[in-house]
C-alpha positions as CSV (number, residue, x, y, z in Angstrom):
1,M,17.0,31.8,-75.1
2,R,16.5,31.0,-71.8
3,H,13.7,28.8,-70.7
4,S,12.3,27.9,-66.9
5,F,12.4,24.4,-65.4
6,Q,9.1,22.6,-65.1
7,V,9.0,21.4,-61.9
8,N,6.6,18.1,-61.3
9,L,5.0,18.6,-57.9
10,G,4.0,14.9,-57.5
11,G,7.7,13.8,-58.4
12,M,9.1,16.4,-55.7
13,V,6.8,14.7,-53.2
14,D,8.1,11.3,-54.0
15,L,11.3,12.4,-53.8
16,L,11.0,14.1,-50.5
17,S,9.0,11.2,-48.8
18,H,11.5,8.4,-50.1
19,H,14.9,10.1,-50.1
20,L,15.1,13.2,-48.3
21,Y,13.0,12.4,-45.2
22,S,13.1,9.0,-43.4
23,S,9.4,9.1,-42.7
24,P,6.2,11.0,-43.5
25,R,5.7,11.5,-39.7
26,V,8.2,14.6,-40.0
27,Y,5.4,16.7,-41.3
28,L,4.4,17.5,-38.0
29,R,7.7,18.6,-37.1
30,E,7.9,21.1,-40.1
31,L,4.7,22.4,-39.2
32,L,5.7,22.8,-35.4
33,Q,9.3,24.4,-36.7
34,N,7.3,27.0,-38.9
35,A,5.2,28.1,-36.1
36,V,8.0,28.4,-33.6
37,D,10.0,30.3,-36.3
38,A,6.9,32.6,-36.8
39,I,6.6,33.4,-33.0
40,A,10.3,34.1,-32.7
41,A,10.2,36.6,-35.9
42,R,7.3,38.5,-34.0
43,R,9.2,38.7,-30.7
44,A,12.0,40.4,-32.7
45,D,9.8,43.3,-33.0
46,E,7.2,42.5,-29.9
47,P,9.7,41.2,-27.1
48,D,6.6,40.7,-25.1
49,A,4.6,38.6,-27.2
50,K,3.4,35.4,-26.0
51,G,3.9,32.6,-28.1
52,A,1.2,29.7,-28.3
53,I,0.8,26.8,-31.1
54,A,-2.4,25.1,-30.9
55,I,-2.9,21.6,-32.6
56,D,-6.0,19.8,-33.4
57,V,-7.9,17.2,-35.8
58,D,-11.5,18.1,-36.5
59,D,-14.4,15.5,-36.9
60,D,-13.6,15.8,-40.6
61,G,-10.2,14.5,-40.3
62,L,-8.7,17.8,-41.1
63,L,-5.7,19.0,-39.0
64,H,-5.4,22.2,-38.0
65,C,-1.9,23.9,-36.8
66,R,-2.3,27.3,-35.3
67,D,0.3,29.7,-34.1
68,N,0.3,33.5,-33.3
69,G,3.4,34.2,-35.0
70,V,4.6,37.2,-37.3
71,G,1.9,35.9,-40.2
72,L,2.6,36.8,-44.0
73,T,1.3,39.3,-46.5
74,E,-0.1,38.4,-49.8
75,A,2.9,39.5,-51.5
76,Q,4.9,37.2,-48.7
77,V,2.6,34.3,-49.6
78,H,3.2,34.6,-53.5
79,E,7.0,34.9,-52.9
80,F,7.6,32.2,-50.1
81,L,4.8,29.5,-50.2
82,A,4.4,29.3,-54.3
83,T,8.4,29.1,-54.9
84,I,9.7,25.5,-54.3
85,G,12.9,26.0,-52.8
86,Q,12.8,29.5,-51.9
87,S,13.5,30.0,-48.2
88,S,10.8,31.3,-45.9
89,K,13.5,32.6,-43.3
90,R,14.0,35.9,-45.4
91,D,15.6,38.9,-43.5
92,V,12.5,40.8,-44.8
93,L,10.5,39.0,-42.1
94,G,13.5,38.7,-39.7
95,F,13.8,34.9,-40.2
96,S,17.4,34.8,-40.8
97,R,18.1,35.3,-37.0
98,H,20.0,33.0,-35.3
99,D,17.5,31.7,-32.8
100,L,15.4,30.1,-35.5
101,I,15.3,26.4,-36.5
102,G,14.4,26.4,-40.2
103,Q,17.2,26.9,-42.7
104,F,15.2,25.7,-46.1
105,G,12.3,26.3,-47.8
106,I,10.7,23.0,-48.3
107,G,9.1,22.4,-45.1
108,L,5.6,22.9,-45.9
109,L,6.1,21.2,-49.1
110,S,6.7,18.0,-46.8
111,C,3.1,18.1,-45.9
112,F,2.1,17.0,-49.3
113,M,3.5,13.5,-48.3
114,V,0.2,13.2,-45.9
115,A,-2.0,15.9,-47.7
116,D,-3.5,16.4,-51.1
117,E,-4.3,19.6,-50.0
118,I,-2.8,22.5,-47.9
119,E,-4.6,25.3,-46.6
120,V,-2.7,28.2,-45.2
121,H,-4.8,31.0,-43.7
122,T,-2.4,34.0,-42.5
123,R,-2.7,37.6,-41.3
124,S,0.4,39.6,-41.0
125,A,1.6,41.5,-38.0
126,A,2.9,44.2,-40.0
127,T,0.1,45.3,-41.8
128,G,-2.7,43.4,-40.8
129,E,-4.0,42.0,-43.7
130,A,-5.4,38.6,-43.9
131,V,-5.2,36.1,-46.9
132,T,-5.7,32.5,-47.4
133,W,-3.4,30.3,-49.9
134,R,-4.4,26.7,-50.8
135,G,-1.9,24.4,-52.5
136,Y,-2.7,21.4,-54.2
137,A,-0.5,18.0,-54.9
138,D,-0.9,18.6,-58.6
139,G,1.2,22.1,-58.2
140,Q,-1.7,24.4,-58.3
141,Y,-2.7,27.0,-55.9
142,T,-5.2,29.5,-55.3
143,L,-4.8,33.1,-53.2
144,T,-7.8,34.8,-51.9
145,P,-8.2,37.9,-49.4
146,G,-9.4,37.2,-45.8
147,P,-11.0,36.0,-43.9
148,D,-9.8,38.1,-41.0
149,R,-8.3,37.1,-37.7
150,D,-8.5,38.0,-34.1
151,E,-4.8,38.6,-34.0
152,P,-1.6,38.0,-35.9
153,G,-0.5,34.4,-37.0
154,T,-0.9,31.5,-39.3
155,T,-3.2,28.7,-39.2
156,V,-1.9,25.4,-41.7
157,T,-4.8,23.1,-42.5
158,L,-4.2,19.7,-43.9
159,R,-6.5,17.2,-45.8
160,P,-5.2,14.0,-45.6
161,R,-4.6,12.0,-49.1
162,P,-5.9,8.6,-49.5
163,G,-3.9,6.2,-48.1
164,S,-2.5,8.4,-45.4
165,N,-5.3,9.0,-42.8
166,H,-3.3,7.4,-40.1
167,W,-0.9,10.2,-40.2
168,L,-3.4,12.6,-39.2
169,D,-5.1,10.3,-36.5
170,P,-5.6,12.1,-33.5
171,R,-3.8,9.8,-31.4
172,T,-0.8,9.8,-33.7
173,V,-1.0,13.4,-34.3
174,E,-0.9,14.1,-30.3
175,E,1.9,11.7,-30.1
176,L,4.4,13.0,-32.9
177,A,3.2,16.5,-31.5
178,R,4.8,15.5,-27.9
179,E,7.8,14.0,-29.6
180,F,8.8,16.6,-31.4
181,G,7.6,19.6,-29.4
182,E,7.7,18.6,-25.5
183,F,10.5,20.9,-24.8
184,L,9.8,23.8,-27.2
185,P,9.8,27.0,-25.1
186,H,6.2,27.9,-26.0
187,A,2.6,26.8,-25.0
188,I,1.8,23.8,-27.3
189,T,-1.8,22.2,-27.0
190,F,-3.2,19.5,-28.6
191,A,-7.0,19.5,-28.4
192,G,-6.7,22.0,-25.5
193,K,-4.5,19.8,-23.5
194,R,-1.2,21.2,-22.5
195,I,1.8,18.9,-24.1
196,D,4.8,20.8,-23.9
197,T,7.1,20.2,-20.7
198,G,8.7,23.6,-20.7
199,G,12.2,22.6,-20.2
200,L,15.0,20.0,-20.9
201,P,15.4,17.3,-18.2
202,W,18.9,18.3,-17.4
203,E,18.1,21.8,-17.0
204,A,15.6,21.0,-14.2
205,E,16.3,22.1,-10.4
206,H,16.2,19.5,-7.8
207,P,16.6,19.5,-4.0
208,G,19.9,17.3,-4.0
209,E,22.4,15.8,-6.4
210,A,20.8,12.2,-5.4
211,D,17.3,13.5,-6.5
212,R,18.8,14.8,-9.7
213,R,20.8,11.8,-10.4
214,R,17.4,9.6,-9.8
215,A,15.4,12.0,-12.3
216,L,17.9,11.7,-15.1
217,V,18.2,7.9,-14.5
218,D,14.2,7.7,-14.8
219,Y,14.2,9.9,-17.9
220,G,17.2,7.4,-19.5
221,A,15.0,4.5,-18.6
222,R,11.9,6.0,-20.4
223,I,14.3,6.9,-23.6
224,L,16.3,3.4,-23.8
225,K,13.2,1.3,-22.4
226,E,15.7,0.3,-20.1
227,D,17.4,1.3,-16.8
228,P,20.7,2.8,-17.5
229,L,23.8,1.6,-16.3
230,D,25.0,5.0,-15.4
231,V,24.5,8.6,-16.3
232,L,26.7,11.6,-17.1
233,E,26.1,15.3,-18.2
234,L,27.6,16.8,-21.1
235,S,28.4,20.1,-22.6
236,A,30.1,21.6,-25.7
237,P,29.8,25.5,-25.3
238,E,31.3,25.9,-28.8
239,A,28.2,24.0,-30.4
240,G,25.7,25.4,-27.8
241,L,25.2,21.7,-26.7
242,T,24.0,20.6,-23.4
243,G,22.8,17.2,-22.4
244,V,23.2,13.6,-21.0
245,A,24.8,10.5,-21.9
246,F,23.5,7.3,-20.8
247,V,25.5,4.1,-20.4
248,R,23.6,1.2,-21.7
249,A,22.9,-1.8,-19.4
250,H,23.6,-4.5,-21.8
251,P,26.5,-5.0,-24.3
252,A,26.4,-2.9,-27.3
253,N,27.7,-3.9,-31.1
254,P,30.9,-2.3,-31.5
255,A,30.1,-2.9,-35.3
256,E,26.9,-0.9,-35.0
257,A,27.1,2.9,-34.9
258,A,25.7,4.3,-31.9
259,R,22.6,6.3,-32.3
260,H,21.4,9.8,-30.4
261,R,18.3,11.8,-29.6
262,V,19.0,15.2,-30.7
263,Y,17.4,18.5,-30.3
264,L,18.1,21.4,-32.3
265,K,17.1,24.6,-30.5
266,R,14.7,22.1,-28.3
267,M,13.1,20.8,-31.4
268,L,13.8,17.2,-31.8
269,I,15.5,16.4,-35.1
270,G,16.2,12.7,-34.6
271,D,15.9,9.8,-32.5
272,A,18.9,7.8,-34.2
273,V,21.4,10.6,-34.9
274,E,24.9,9.2,-35.7
275,G,28.3,10.8,-35.5
276,L,27.8,12.6,-32.4
277,L,30.5,10.6,-30.5
278,P,33.9,8.9,-31.5
279,E,33.5,5.7,-32.8
280,W,34.5,3.8,-29.2
281,G,31.5,5.5,-27.8
282,F,29.2,3.0,-29.0
283,F,28.2,2.1,-25.4
284,V,26.9,5.3,-24.8
285,R,23.6,6.7,-26.0
286,C,23.5,10.6,-25.5
287,V,20.2,13.0,-25.5
288,V,21.2,16.7,-26.2
289,N,20.3,19.9,-27.3
290,A,22.2,22.0,-29.7
291,T,22.2,25.6,-30.9
292,E,25.1,26.0,-33.2
293,L,25.3,22.6,-35.1
294,R,24.1,22.9,-38.6
295,P,21.2,20.6,-39.6
296,T,21.1,18.9,-43.3
297,A,18.0,19.7,-45.6
298,S,16.1,17.0,-44.0
299,R,16.8,18.2,-40.3
300,E,17.4,14.6,-39.4
301,K,20.9,14.9,-38.7
302,F,24.0,17.3,-39.0
303,F,26.6,18.4,-41.4
304,D,29.8,16.7,-40.6
305,D,31.8,19.9,-40.6
306,D,34.7,21.2,-38.2
307,L,32.3,22.2,-35.6
308,L,30.7,18.7,-35.4
309,A,34.2,17.2,-35.3
310,A,35.3,19.4,-32.4
311,T,31.8,18.7,-30.8
312,R,32.6,15.0,-31.0
313,E,36.2,15.4,-29.7
314,A,34.9,17.2,-26.6
315,L,32.4,14.7,-25.7
316,G,34.4,12.0,-26.4
317,A,37.2,13.6,-23.7
318,Q,34.3,14.1,-21.2
319,I,33.3,10.6,-21.5
320,R,36.9,9.4,-21.1
321,Q,37.4,11.6,-18.1
322,W,34.4,10.2,-16.4
323,L,35.9,6.9,-16.8
324,M,39.3,7.9,-15.4
325,T,37.4,9.6,-12.4
326,L,35.3,6.5,-11.8
327,A,38.5,4.5,-11.8
328,A,39.9,6.8,-9.0
329,V,36.6,7.4,-6.7
330,D,34.6,4.6,-7.2
331,P,35.9,1.3,-8.2
332,A,32.8,-0.7,-7.9
333,R,30.9,1.4,-10.5
334,L,33.8,1.1,-12.8
335,A,34.1,-2.6,-12.5
336,A,30.3,-3.1,-13.2
337,L,30.7,-1.0,-16.4
338,L,33.7,-2.9,-17.5
339,R,31.9,-6.3,-17.2
340,V,29.3,-5.1,-19.5
341,H,31.5,-2.8,-21.7
342,R,34.9,-4.2,-22.1
343,S,35.0,-3.9,-25.9
344,G,34.1,0.0,-25.8
345,V,36.8,0.9,-23.1
346,M,39.5,-1.2,-25.1
347,A,38.5,0.6,-28.2
348,L,39.2,3.9,-26.5
349,A,42.7,2.4,-25.1
350,L,43.6,1.6,-28.6
351,H,44.4,5.7,-29.1
352,D,44.4,7.1,-25.5
353,D,47.3,6.4,-23.1
354,D,45.2,6.9,-20.1
355,A,42.4,4.6,-21.1
356,L,45.1,2.0,-21.6
357,R,46.6,2.7,-18.0
358,L,42.7,2.0,-16.8
359,V,42.5,-1.1,-19.0
360,D,46.0,-2.3,-17.8
361,R,45.0,-2.1,-14.3
362,H,41.2,-3.0,-14.6
363,I,40.3,-5.2,-17.2
364,T,41.3,-9.0,-16.7
365,F,42.7,-11.3,-19.6
366,E,42.8,-15.0,-20.1
367,T,46.2,-16.4,-19.3
368,N,47.6,-19.6,-18.9
369,M,48.1,-18.7,-15.1
370,G,44.4,-17.7,-14.7
371,R,42.4,-14.6,-15.1
372,M,44.3,-11.4,-14.4
373,T,45.0,-7.9,-15.5
374,L,48.0,-7.2,-17.7
375,D,49.6,-5.1,-14.7
376,E,49.3,-8.3,-12.7
377,F,50.6,-10.5,-15.4
378,R,53.5,-8.1,-15.9
379,R,54.6,-8.1,-12.5
380,R,54.9,-11.9,-12.8
381,H,56.6,-12.1,-16.0
382,Q,59.3,-10.0,-18.0
383,V,57.8,-10.7,-21.2
384,V,54.4,-10.4,-22.1
385,R,54.1,-13.3,-24.6
386,Y,50.6,-14.0,-26.4
387,T,48.9,-15.9,-29.2
388,S,46.7,-13.8,-31.7
389,S,43.9,-16.5,-31.8
390,V,41.6,-18.3,-29.5
391,D,42.3,-21.8,-30.7
392,E,46.0,-21.2,-30.7
393,Y,45.9,-20.2,-27.1
394,R,43.9,-23.2,-25.9
395,Q,46.4,-25.5,-28.0
396,L,49.4,-24.0,-26.1
397,A,48.1,-22.8,-22.9
398,K,48.8,-25.7,-20.8
399,V,52.3,-26.5,-22.8
400,T,53.5,-23.3,-22.2
401,A,52.4,-23.0,-18.4
402,A,54.2,-26.4,-18.0
403,Q,57.4,-25.0,-19.5
404,G,57.1,-21.5,-17.1
405,I,56.0,-19.5,-19.8
406,G,53.5,-16.9,-19.4
407,L,50.8,-16.8,-22.0
408,V,47.9,-14.2,-22.9
409,N,45.2,-15.0,-24.8
410,G,45.1,-12.4,-27.5
411,G,42.5,-13.9,-29.5
412,Y,39.5,-11.5,-28.6
413,V,38.6,-8.0,-29.6
414,H,41.5,-5.2,-29.6
415,A,43.4,-7.5,-27.4
416,V,46.6,-8.1,-29.5
417,E,46.4,-4.0,-30.0
418,I,46.1,-3.2,-26.3
419,I,49.0,-5.8,-25.6
420,S,51.3,-4.3,-28.4
421,R,50.6,-0.7,-26.7
422,L,51.9,-1.6,-23.4
423,P,55.3,-0.3,-24.0
424,R,53.9,3.2,-24.5
425,M,53.0,3.0,-20.8
426,D,55.9,1.0,-19.7
427,P,58.8,1.2,-21.7
428,D,60.8,-1.8,-19.7
429,V,58.1,-4.4,-20.7
430,G,58.8,-6.9,-23.5
431,V,56.0,-7.7,-25.8
432,E,55.9,-10.6,-28.4
433,R,53.8,-12.9,-30.0
434,L,54.9,-16.7,-28.9
435,D,57.7,-17.9,-31.0
436,M,57.1,-21.5,-31.8
437,N,60.9,-22.0,-32.5
438,D,61.6,-20.5,-28.9
439,L,59.1,-23.2,-27.6
440,V,60.6,-26.1,-28.9
441,T,64.0,-25.2,-27.6
442,R,62.5,-25.0,-24.2
443,F,61.3,-28.7,-24.6
444,E,63.5,-31.7,-23.3
445,E,66.0,-33.1,-25.7
446,V,65.4,-36.9,-25.8
447,D,68.5,-39.2,-24.5
448,A,71.0,-40.1,-27.5
449,D,70.1,-43.9,-26.9
450,V,66.5,-42.9,-27.4
451,A,67.0,-40.7,-30.4
452,A,69.2,-43.6,-32.0
453,A,66.2,-46.0,-31.3
454,A,63.7,-43.8,-33.0
455,R,65.9,-42.6,-36.0
456,G,63.6,-45.3,-38.1
457,F,60.4,-43.9,-36.8
458,L,61.5,-40.4,-37.5
459,D,62.4,-41.3,-41.0
460,M,59.0,-43.0,-41.8
461,A,57.0,-40.0,-40.1
462,R,59.2,-37.5,-42.2
463,A,58.2,-39.2,-45.3
464,A,54.5,-39.3,-44.3
465,L,54.7,-35.5,-43.3
466,E,56.8,-34.4,-46.3
467,P,53.6,-34.1,-48.6
468,H,52.3,-31.6,-46.3
469,G,55.4,-29.7,-45.8
470,C,55.7,-30.4,-42.0
471,E,58.6,-31.6,-40.4
472,P,58.7,-34.2,-37.2
473,V,60.5,-33.3,-34.0
474,L,61.0,-35.8,-31.1
475,R,60.9,-33.9,-27.7
476,G,59.9,-34.5,-24.0
477,F,57.4,-32.0,-22.5
478,E,54.5,-31.5,-20.4
479,P,51.4,-32.5,-20.2
480,A,52.6,-36.0,-21.0
481,G,49.0,-36.5,-22.0
482,L,49.5,-34.4,-24.9
483,S,50.7,-36.5,-27.8
484,V,51.9,-34.3,-30.5
485,L,51.9,-30.6,-30.9
486,Y,51.5,-28.8,-34.4
487,L,53.7,-25.6,-34.5
488,E,53.6,-23.2,-37.3
489,S,55.8,-20.0,-37.4
490,E,54.3,-16.8,-38.2
491,D,56.4,-16.2,-41.7
492,H,55.4,-19.6,-42.8
493,R,51.5,-18.5,-41.9
494,V,51.9,-15.1,-43.6
495,A,53.3,-17.1,-46.8
496,L,50.3,-19.2,-46.8
497,D,47.9,-16.5,-46.6
498,L,49.5,-14.7,-49.4
499,T,49.5,-17.6,-51.6
500,A,45.9,-18.8,-50.7
501,T,44.9,-15.2,-51.4
502,A,46.7,-15.1,-54.9
503,E,45.0,-18.1,-56.1
504,R,41.5,-16.8,-55.3
505,S,42.1,-13.5,-57.1
506,E,42.1,-12.7,-60.7
507,G,43.6,-10.0,-63.1
508,A,45.2,-7.0,-61.4
509,W,44.6,-8.0,-57.9
510,A,46.6,-11.2,-58.4
511,A,49.5,-9.6,-60.2
512,M,49.5,-6.9,-57.2
513,L,49.7,-9.9,-54.6
514,S,52.3,-11.4,-56.5
515,M,54.7,-8.5,-56.1
516,F,54.6,-9.1,-52.2
517,E,57.9,-10.3,-51.2
518,Q,57.8,-13.6,-49.6
519,P,60.2,-15.1,-47.4
520,Q,62.6,-17.0,-49.5
521,E,62.7,-20.2,-47.2
522,P,60.1,-19.7,-44.5
523,S,60.7,-22.2,-41.7
524,R,58.6,-25.3,-41.8
525,P,56.0,-26.3,-39.5
526,Q,56.8,-29.0,-36.9
527,L,55.0,-31.7,-35.7
528,V,56.5,-32.3,-32.2
529,F,56.2,-35.6,-31.0
530,N,55.8,-35.9,-26.9
531,H,58.2,-38.7,-25.9
532,R,56.8,-38.6,-22.3
533,N,53.6,-39.7,-23.8
534,P,53.0,-43.5,-23.9
535,L,51.3,-43.8,-27.1
536,V,54.5,-42.1,-29.0
537,K,56.6,-44.2,-27.1
538,R,54.8,-47.2,-28.3
539,M,54.8,-45.7,-32.0
540,A,58.4,-45.1,-31.8
541,T,59.1,-48.9,-31.7
542,L,57.0,-49.9,-34.2
543,D,58.6,-51.7,-37.3
544,D,55.5,-51.8,-39.4
545,P,55.9,-48.8,-42.0
546,S,52.3,-48.7,-43.0
547,L,50.9,-48.6,-39.6
548,V,53.2,-45.9,-38.6
549,V,52.4,-44.0,-41.8
550,L,48.7,-44.3,-40.8
551,A,49.3,-43.2,-37.0
552,V,51.3,-40.1,-37.9
553,E,48.9,-38.9,-40.7
554,A,46.2,-39.4,-38.0
555,L,48.2,-37.4,-35.6
556,Y,48.9,-34.9,-38.0
557,A,45.4,-34.1,-38.7
558,H,44.0,-34.5,-35.3
559,S,46.6,-31.8,-34.3
560,L,45.4,-29.5,-37.0
561,L,42.0,-29.7,-35.7
562,V,42.8,-29.1,-32.1
563,G,44.8,-26.0,-33.0
564,G,41.8,-24.7,-35.1
565,H,44.1,-24.7,-38.2
566,P,42.1,-24.8,-41.4
567,L,42.2,-28.3,-43.2
568,S,43.2,-28.3,-47.0
569,S,41.9,-30.5,-49.3
570,E,45.1,-32.8,-48.9
571,A,44.6,-32.6,-45.0
572,T,41.1,-33.6,-45.3
573,A,41.9,-36.5,-47.6
574,T,44.6,-37.5,-45.3
575,L,42.4,-37.5,-41.9
576,N,39.6,-39.8,-43.9
577,R,42.7,-42.1,-45.1
578,S,44.2,-42.4,-41.7
579,F,41.0,-42.9,-39.9
580,L,39.6,-45.5,-42.1
581,G,43.2,-47.3,-42.5
582,L,43.4,-47.5,-38.6
583,L,39.8,-48.8,-38.6
584,E,40.6,-51.5,-40.8
585,R,43.6,-52.7,-39.2
586,S,41.9,-52.9,-35.7
587,I,39.2,-54.9,-36.8
588,T,41.1,-57.3,-39.0
């Protein structure tokens, strides 16, 4: 035996207000949507019918939304208004037509988020009969004949529920009606005042291109609440999409998805719709109208289907082409954009060779030879050497410059990835992370007599550094003011990271990490003592083992701090011990 589901309307209202819709404010959009679709259905049989929607709030606080659309018969009211989830856009009314907005039968139900009672007074254009349906939040409804209307159409009246009066305040209603319906192709009034604008801003005609651009920039300033840096027009015919993209005047956060103002068949569906552009397009905010994209049940975003994916790709290609055109015809505008949105353009270059060329020629990087583009750097150096962290760069910039080695700071967002992609554009360019062992070989070997005299010092330094797995080396290099340099190879850094991660992990994850193959003998870090430095020269002549140990430990800890290396508990203890020991020696 089969039984029918029992629907708790109060629970449905709670579900709608807290989970389906982002805010009760959408109730007015749903009223407008139903009215627009009713007008479109009537025009299917009466092409010359003039659509009109009138909204007002009376002295008793009741909201009325009137349209002169197709209306409903008594049987249709029973079928469509009294069955939750039943689509009211049925072929019997012509409501399955392509030019309609609504696709779900829950629109009117959303009004229960702000009202305890909904009254629908409707007259059918097909039969002329008029009926009044009253629905209540407890799930009950009544249906009575009449009263008659002068013409076909529907009037929806909402009585505010306790605590929701502000949603039916005249100022709020007018603001929502204007926001959702300003571009709808019908005469829309609030309290007798026309609120529709009749057209999309990017479809308006202007005397010249400069006037058109100025008007779009002014519109963008109203939407963004700031003057946009630039504006470009967009289109995706397959999705029936047209619109504009505004380049934001301030840096955007790459971690935050771009949100766009989107209209569906001229009805606003959302002011923060995500997924319209590729992820790298976070520096652009779009305002678009589409006719073919499919909305979700809440009509606040689109299904992420193949059509939306194709649209996203098409819009991304247009923004990319716009950037390439700027590079060719208006470098000054491009430079202004890159100063603000460097990260966004670099994110595009991660997978686009044309954008990579743009970054190569127009974006400057920090190098030890001054700020310059990668193109300039490559003309000076056969190999693009880089560091992967800012701290490492700062430690090595002066040292490498003194040895005639060009070095790029790759410690900023996307820098390493961009540098690594350069061979795609120029197969002859060499790209490598700075090799610490190679750097040491460029330092000056000390004379044999100096090496012999410093043998005792190096033995004491080796003993002091052995607990830290570090090897002392004596070399001469510029700048002479730098006493020591801590150099750690990549394989050693990887080995340390794996070990530290495994120690912090438990269970299956720890077992998985243990399966990673680690180098049999990762090269040990080196603490390079600069023999050109006066302090190091004096240290090399010391014959007091305890003082040498304290001095070596202090320089070791100092080099870790300067290079931005993490201090282990052992290194921290070494720093404290050497500092206190040297302090004690200095005052006794």
